[in-house]
C-alpha positions in Angstrom: -11.5 -16.0 31.6 -8.3 -14.1 31.2 -7.7 -11.5 28.4 -4.3 -11.1 26.9 -2.6 -7.8 27.6 -0.2 -6.4 25.0 1.0 -3.3 26.7 1.2 -4.2 30.4 3.7 -1.5 31.3 1.6 1.2 29.5 4.6 1.9 27.3 5.0 0.1 24.0 8.8 0.3 24.3 9.0 -1.0 27.8 6.4 -3.7 27.2 8.3 -4.8 24.0 11.6 -5.0 26.0 9.9 -7.1 28.7 8.4 -9.4 26.0 11.9 -9.9 24.5 13.5 -11.0 27.7 12.7 -14.7 27.5 14.0 -15.3 24.0 17.0 -13.0 24.5 17.8 -15.0 27.7 17.6 -18.3 25.8 19.7 -17.2 22.8 22.4 -15.4 24.9 22.8 -18.4 27.2 23.1 -20.8 24.3 25.4 -18.5 22.3 27.7 -17.9 25.2 28.8 -21.5 25.1 29.2 -21.5 28.8 25.8 -23.0 29.6 24.7 -26.3 28.3 21.6 -26.1 26.1 19.3 -28.1 28.3 20.2 -26.0 31.4 19.8 -22.8 29.3 16.4 -23.9 28.2 15.2 -24.7 31.8 16.5 -21.3 33.0 14.7 -19.6 30.1 11.4 -21.5 31.0 11.7 -20.1 34.5 12.4 -16.6 33.2 9.4 -16.8 30.8 7.1 -17.8 33.6 8.3 -14.9 35.7 7.7 -12.4 32.9 4.2 -13.8 32.0 3.1 -13.9 35.6 4.5 -10.6 37.0 4.6 -8.4 33.9 1.8 -9.7 31.6 -0.4 -10.6 34.6 -1.1 -14.2 33.4 -2.6 -16.2 36.3 0.0 -18.5 37.9 -1.9 -21.7 37.3 -2.4 -20.9 33.6 1.3 -20.1 33.2 2.4 -23.4 34.8 -0.2 -25.4 32.8 0.9 -23.7 29.5 4.5 -24.7 30.3 3.6 -28.3 31.0 1.5 -28.4 27.8 4.6 -27.2 25.9 6.9 -29.7 27.5 4.6 -32.6 26.5 4.2 -31.2 23.0 7.9 -30.9 22.7 8.2 -34.7 23.0 5.1 -35.5 20.9 5.5 -34.9 18.0 8.9 -33.1 17.7 11.1 -35.2 20.0 9.4 -38.4 18.7 10.6 -37.6 15.2 14.2 -36.9 16.3 14.4 -40.1 18.4 13.2 -42.3 15.6 15.3 -40.7 12.9 18.4 -41.3 15.0 17.3 -44.8 15.6 17.1 -45.5 11.8 20.5 -44.0 11.4 22.0 -46.2 14.2 20.5 -49.3 12.6 22.0 -48.4 9.1 25.4 -47.8 10.7 25.4 -51.1 12.7 24.3 -53.1 9.7 27.0 -51.6 7.4 24.4 -50.1 5.1 25.5 -46.6 5.9 29.0 -47.5 4.7 27.5 -48.6 1.4 25.5 -45.3 1.2 28.7 -43.4 1.6 30.2 -45.3 -1.3 27.0 -44.8 -3.3 27.1 -41.0 -2.8 30.8 -41.0 -3.4 30.1 -42.8 -6.7 28.0 -39.8 -7.8 30.7 -37.3 -6.7 33.5 -37.3 -4.2 33.4 -33.5 -4.1 32.2 -32.3 -0.7 30.6 -29.2 -2.2 28.5 -31.3 -4.6 27.6 -33.8 -1.8 26.2 -30.8 0.2 24.0 -29.8 -2.8 22.7 -33.3 -3.2 22.1 -34.2 0.5 21.6 -31.0 2.4 19.6 -29.1 -0.2 17.8 -31.4 -2.6 17.5 -34.5 -0.4 16.6 -32.4 2.6 13.9 -30.5 0.6 12.2 -33.8 -0.1 11.9 -34.7 3.6 10.8 -31.1 4.3 8.0 -31.5 1.8 7.1 -35.0 3.0 7.1 -34.5 6.8 8.8 -31.3 8.0 8.9 -30.6 11.7 12.7 -31.2 12.1 12.9 -34.3 10.0 15.1 -32.8 7.2 17.8 -31.5 9.5 17.8 -34.7 11.5 18.3 -36.9 8.4 20.7 -34.7 6.4 22.8 -33.9 9.5 23.1 -37.6 10.3 24.0 -38.5 6.7 26.5 -35.7 6.3 28.3 -36.6 9.6 28.4 -40.2 8.4 30.0 -39.1 5.1 32.8 -37.6 7.1 31.8 -33.9 7.3 32.8 -32.1 10.4 30.1 -31.7 13.0 29.8 -27.9 12.5 29.6 -28.3 8.7 27.0 -31.1 8.9 24.8 -29.3 11.4 25.2 -25.7 10.4 24.9 -26.2 6.6 21.9 -28.6 7.0 20.2 -25.7 8.9 21.0 -23.1 6.2 20.0 -25.5 3.4 16.7 -26.2 5.1 15.2 -22.8 4.4 13.7 -22.3 0.9 11.5 -25.5 1.2 10.1 -24.7 4.6 7.0 -22.6 3.5 5.6 -25.7 1.7 6.8 -28.2 4.3 4.8 -31.2 5.5 2.7 -31.2 2.3 1.8 -27.5 2.5 0.9 -27.4 6.2 2.2 -23.8 6.8 0.1 -22.5 3.9 -3.0 -24.2 5.2 -2.3 -22.8 8.7 -2.0 -19.3 7.2 -5.2 -19.7 5.3 -7.1 -20.9 8.4 -6.3 -17.7 10.4 -6.6 -15.2 7.6 -9.6 -16.5 5.7 -7.6 -16.1 2.4 -7.6 -18.7 -0.3 -4.7 -21.2 0.3 -4.1 -21.5 -3.4 -3.6 -17.7 -3.8 -1.4 -17.6 -0.7 0.6 -20.5 -2.0 1.0 -18.8 -5.4 2.2 -15.6 -3.7 4.8 -17.4 -1.7 5.7 -19.0 -5.0 6.4 -15.5 -6.3 8.8 -14.7 -3.4 10.8 -17.8 -2.5 12.0 -19.1 -6.0 14.6 -16.3 -6.1 15.9 -17.5 -2.7 15.7 -21.1 -3.8 18.2 -20.1 -6.5 20.4 -18.1 -4.0 20.5 -20.7 -1.1 22.5 -23.4 -2.9 25.1 -20.8 -3.8 25.0 -19.5 -0.2 25.5 -23.0 1.3 28.5 -23.9 -0.9 30.0 -20.4 -0.2 29.5 -20.8 3.5 31.3 -24.2 3.3 34.1 -23.6 0.8 34.4 -19.8 0.4 34.0 -17.7 -2.7 36.6 -19.4 -4.9 35.4 -22.9 -3.8 31.8 -21.9 -4.8 32.9 -20.3 -8.0 34.6 -23.4 -9.2 31.4 -25.5 -9.1 28.9 -22.7 -10.1 27.5 -24.8 -13.0 26.4 -27.5 -10.7 25.1 -25.0 -8.1 23.1 -23.2 -10.8 21.6 -26.5 -12.1 20.6 -27.4 -8.5 19.0 -24.0 -7.8 17.2 -23.5 -11.2 15.9 -27.1 -11.2 14.3 -26.4 -7.8 13.2 -22.8 -8.1 11.4 -23.2 -11.5 9.3 -26.2 -10.4 8.7 -24.4 -7.1 7.2 -21.4 -9.0 5.3 -23.5 -11.6 3.8 -26.0 -9.1 2.8 -23.3 -6.6 1.2 -21.1 -9.2 -0.4 -23.6 -11.6 -0.9 -26.8 -9.6 -1.4 -26.5 -5.8 0.7 -25.6 -2.7 0.6 -29.2 -1.2 3.1 -31.0 -3.5 5.6 -28.1 -4.2 8.5 -29.4 -2.2 8.0 -33.0 -3.3 8.0 -32.2 -7.0 10.8 -29.6 -6.9 13.1 -31.7 -4.8 12.8 -34.8 -7.0 13.4 -32.7 -10.1 16.4 -31.0 -8.4 18.0 -34.3 -7.3 17.4 -35.9 -10.7 18.8 -32.9 -12.6 21.9 -32.7 -10.4 22.7 -36.4 -10.7 22.3 -36.3 -14.5 24.4 -33.2 -14.8 27.2 -34.8 -12.7 27.4 -37.6 -15.2 28.6 -35.2 -17.8 30.4 -32.6 -15.7 32.7 -32.7 -12.7 34.9 -29.9 -11.3 38.5 -29.7 -12.4 39.7 -30.0 -8.9 37.9 -32.1 -6.2 37.2 -30.5 -2.8 37.8 -33.4 -0.4 38.1 -31.6 2.9 35.1 -32.2 5.2 35.7 -29.1 7.3 34.4 -25.6 6.9 36.9 -23.4 5.1 39.0 -21.4 7.5 38.1 -23.5 10.5 39.9 -26.4 12.2 37.1 -27.4 14.5 36.7 -31.1 15.1 40.2 -31.8 13.8 40.2 -35.0 15.8 36.9 -36.2 14.3 38.3 -35.5 10.8 41.6 -37.2 11.5 39.8 -40.4 12.5 37.3 -40.4 9.6 37.8 -43.4 7.4 38.4 -42.6 3.7 35.6 -43.8 1.4 36.2 -47.0 -0.4 36.2 -46.2 -4.1 35.5 -49.7 -5.3 32.5 -49.5 -7.6 29.3 -50.9 -6.1 27.2 -53.6 -7.7 23.6 -52.8 -8.5 22.5 -55.0 -5.6 24.8 -53.1 -3.2 23.5 -49.8 -4.4 19.9 -51.0 -3.9 20.9 -52.3 -0.4 22.4 -48.9 0.5 19.4 -47.0 -0.7 16.7 -49.4 0.6 16.3 -47.8 4.1 15.9 -44.3 2.6 13.6 -45.5 -0.1 11.4 -47.0 2.6 11.6 -43.7 4.6 10.5 -41.8 1.5 7.5 -44.0 0.8 6.4 -44.1 4.4 6.8 -40.3 4.8 4.7 -39.7 1.7 2.0 -41.9 3.2 2.2 -40.3 6.6 2.1 -36.8 5.2 -1.1 -37.5 3.2 -4.2 -35.9 4.7 -6.4 -38.8 3.8 -4.1 -41.2 5.7 -4.0 -38.9 8.7 -7.8 -38.8 8.8 -8.0 -42.6 8.6 -5.3 -43.1 11.3 -6.9 -40.5 13.6 -10.2 -42.3 13.1 -8.6 -45.4 14.7 -7.2 -43.6 17.6 -7.3 -40.0 18.8 -7.0 -38.7 22.3 -7.5 -34.9 22.6 -6.8 -33.7 26.1 -8.2 -30.2 26.8 -6.1 -28.8 29.5 -8.4 -27.9 32.5 -8.4 -24.2 33.5 -6.4 -23.3 30.3 -8.4 -24.5 27.3 -10.6 -21.7 26.0 -10.0 -19.7 29.2 -7.7 -17.2 27.5 -8.9 -14.5 25.0 -6.7 -13.3 22.2 -7.7 -9.6 21.9 -7.7 -6.9 19.1 -5.7 -5.9 17.2 -4.1 -9.3 17.2 -7.5 -10.8 16.5 -10.5 -9.0 14.9 -12.5 -9.8 18.1 -11.9 -11.5 21.4 -11.0 -15.1 20.4 -10.7 -18.0 22.8 -7.3 -19.8 22.7 -7.3 -23.5 22.4 -5.0 -25.5 24.7 -5.4 -29.1 23.7 -2.8 -31.9 23.6 -3.6 -34.1 20.6 -2.2 -37.5 21.1 -2.7 -39.0 17.7 0.1 -41.5 17.9 -0.7 -43.4 14.7 -0.5 -40.3 12.5 2.6 -38.7 14.2 5.4 -38.3 11.7 7.7 -39.9 14.3 5.5 -43.0 14.3 5.9 -43.3 10.6 9.7 -42.9 11.0 9.7 -45.7 13.6 7.8 -48.0 11.4 10.2 -47.2 8.5 13.1 -48.0 10.8 11.6 -51.3 11.9 10.8 -52.4 8.3 14.3 -51.4 7.2 15.9 -53.3 10.1 13.9 -56.4 9.4 14.8 -56.3 5.7 18.4 -55.8 6.6 18.3 -58.9 8.7 18.2 -57.3 12.2 16.3 -59.4 14.7 13.8 -58.0 17.3 16.3 -58.3 20.2 19.0 -56.3 18.4 16.4 -53.7 17.4 15.4 -53.3 21.0 19.1 -52.9 22.0 19.7 -50.3 19.4 16.5 -48.4 20.4 17.6 -48.4 24.1 21.0 -47.0 23.0 19.3 -44.3 20.9 17.2 -43.2 23.9 20.3 -42.8 25.9 22.0 -40.8 23.2 19.0 -38.5 22.7 17.8 -38.1 26.4 19.4 -34.7 27.0 18.3 -33.4 23.6 14.7 -34.5 24.2 14.7 -32.6 27.5 16.0 -29.6 25.8 13.5 -29.7 22.9 10.6 -30.1 25.4 11.8 -27.0 27.4 12.1 -25.0 24.1 8.5 -25.9 23.3 7.4 -24.9 26.8 8.8 -21.4 26.1 7.1 -21.2 22.7 3.7 -22.4 24.0 3.8 -20.1 27.0 4.8 -17.0 25.0 1.9 -17.7 22.6 -0.8 -18.3 25.2 0.4 -15.3 27.3 0.4 -12.8 24.4 4.2 -12.2 24.8 4.7 -13.1 21.2 1.9 -10.8 20.1 3.5 -7.9 21.9 6.7 -8.3 19.9 4.5 -8.6 16.7 2.8 -5.3 17.4 6.1 -3.6 17.7 6.9 -4.7 14.2 3.4 -3.6 13.0 4.1 -0.1 14.1 6.7 0.6 11.5 4.4 2.3 9.0 5.8 2.7 5.4 8.6 0.3 6.3 6.1 -2.4 7.3 6.7 -4.6 4.2 10.3 -5.0 5.3 9.6 -5.4 9.1 6.4 -7.4 8.5 8.6 -10.0 6.7 11.0 -10.0 9.7 8.0 -10.6 11.9 7.6 -13.9 10.2 11.3 -14.6 10.8 10.8 -13.7 14.5 7.8 -16.0 14.7 9.7 -19.0 13.5 12.7 -18.2 15.6 10.4 -18.2 18.7 8.1 -21.1 17.9 10.4 -23.3 15.7 7.7 -23.7 13.1 6.6 -21.8 10.0 3.1 -23.2 10.6 3.1 -21.9 14.2 4.4 -18.5 13.1 1.7 -18.2 10.4 -1.0 -19.1 12.9 0.4 -16.7 15.5 1.0 -13.7 13.2 -1.0 -14.3 10.1 -4.1 -12.4 11.1 -2.0 -9.6 12.5 -0.3 -9.3 9.1 -3.7 -9.2 7.4 -5.2 -6.5 9.7 -2.0 -4.3 9.7 -1.6 -4.4 5.9 -5.3 -3.4 5.4 -4.8 -0.5 7.7 -1.7 0.6 5.8 -3.3 0.1 2.3 -1.1 -2.9 1.5 -2.2 -6.2 0.0 -3.1 -8.6 2.8 -2.2 -11.5 0.4 1.3 -10.1 0.0 2.0 -9.6 3.7 0.4 -12.8 4.8 2.6 -14.6 2.3 5.6 -12.6 3.4 5.1 -13.9 7.0 5.6 -17.4 5.6 8.5 -16.5 3.3 10.3 -14.4 5.9 9.7 -17.2 8.4 11.7 -19.7 6.5 14.9 -17.8 7.3 14.2 -18.0 11.0 14.1 -21.8 10.9 17.9 -22.1 11.1 18.2 -20.2 14.4 15.2 -21.6 16.3 16.5 -23.4 19.3 14.8 -26.7 18.8 16.2 -27.0 15.2 19.7 -26.3 16.6 19.2 -29.0 19.2 18.0 -31.4 16.5 21.1 -30.6 14.5 23.5 -31.2 17.4 21.7 -34.5 18.2 21.8 -35.7 14.6 25.6 -35.0 14.4 26.4 -36.3 17.9 27.8 -32.9 18.7 26.2 -32.5 22.1 27.0 -29.4 24.1 28.0 -27.3 21.1 24.6 -25.7 20.4 26.2 -22.3 21.1 28.8 -22.8 18.4 26.1 -23.8 15.9 23.9 -20.8 16.8 26.8 -18.4 16.4 27.7 -19.9 13.0 24.2 -19.7 11.5 22.9 -16.5 13.2 24.2 -13.9 10.8 23.3 -16.1 7.8 19.7 -16.1 9.1 19.6 -12.3 9.7 21.1 -11.4 6.3 18.8 -13.8 4.3 15.7 -12.6 6.2 16.6 -9.0 5.4 17.0 -9.9 1.7 13.5 -11.4 1.7 12.3 -8.2 3.4 13.8 -6.0 0.7 12.3 -8.2 -2.0 8.8 -8.0 -0.4 9.2 -4.2 -0.1 9.9 -4.1 -3.9 6.8 -6.2 -4.4 4.7 -3.8 -2.4 5.9 -0.5 -3.8 7.8 -1.0 -7.1 6.3 -4.0 -8.9 3.1 -5.2 -7.3 3.2 -8.9 -7.9 -0.1 -9.3 -6.1 -1.9 -8.2 -9.3 -0.5 -11.2 -11.1 -1.7 -13.9 -8.7 -4.0 -16.3 -10.5 -7.6 -16.2 -9.3 
């Protein structure tokens, strides 16, 4: 057995600095733009191993095994999702259905700002609620680039838009994960998150349009932005507080999409915004210059149905694959859980991160039938068959997709290796304890702890599992509500989603903008920081000015 050590240098400051080296190395290398993302990730894996072995005293064999576990986990399930989303996109492009989709979206509105609201925010929120784990950014990024948006706009704005829905993603998986480590009622946790995020669900649509078109460009379409935000935020609050935390995103996104489409039938901006580039930037000018203008010929009903058919199939399949009962049934057919020798239950998480020494699991679960990526593959095959694509052509397209995604899959796997290793070695917990030492400012910094967790692990669920119990213990010691701070971990975490390395790689893959991960990171980073701080301020107000915790329904 090996016990995690959170202050290996016998100085909280020095130990925290050492713990920060892996993630700082990764982000600096990517942001520099001089090192390709997959090379940066491999270098960061090596640095992380050196830190865990020589500073945190993790045995060499455990460190290497944890890295390998992360590499495999990076492909299944995360890389598996990305690969099959891009496969579906490639099939729709080669069959001409994507051209019809562009015309269908253009039929709702030609205005790029409103297309962003419909696709990046509302449509993306549906896929976050149905499947999560990178699916929304992969799909919306691919759709936006197909609609003619510049690569930076398509990738960066998809990342910013995919924030407010994240806490309830994959049918409430982050809330369930938070409940499992804190022992708190998931309904109460979901209700508290539903008293934090609706404000930001209202803000984010304005933020996305402002980031794309500037203040004046956003102001000119404020009625549509307001409709989008309100029609998502109000159902998010109502469903999370009065129904359950599992269907929040599904219900809110469908209502938001419907409300925006109906509103645009009676209102359109005075002046259309047709430029696909970010305001004030001329990046990807060549891409924009070669983009074909959308055919404005009205579509017949059969053409509209043909354009939407692949995405309807995806929606149906993702709803099935996200259902707990289906996962139980599928896993009953085939489940292979591989407990990593000399790693599984050989590491103790120690107080104060855990209430008592707790063995860490290190199991690779190969549940291929219930993987979200498997559902996406099945949806792509069904769509291809219904669009008249033969088996041979599907295989050719799949091979082409593998070649397109190969480097990105390597990068994602390396990112997960870093996340898995920092979790099992206690490096993440050392950073968390630094946030927990902020005393009266803890509501603010505890929220940023959730942001840090998602930035490190790439998942709100993983962040909740990693830091949820620490939030509970620290808040009790400080006389704060554990419900408030556990929920704040999830709410703050959503703003870290746009800068986690694997999401950035997913975005660059979906938009065919390989090698520009640093540009994407530099664009979204300050958006992430500012929004996370705003959530922290709001949670601080909840803690000291107006205690919303007293209002949570029992």
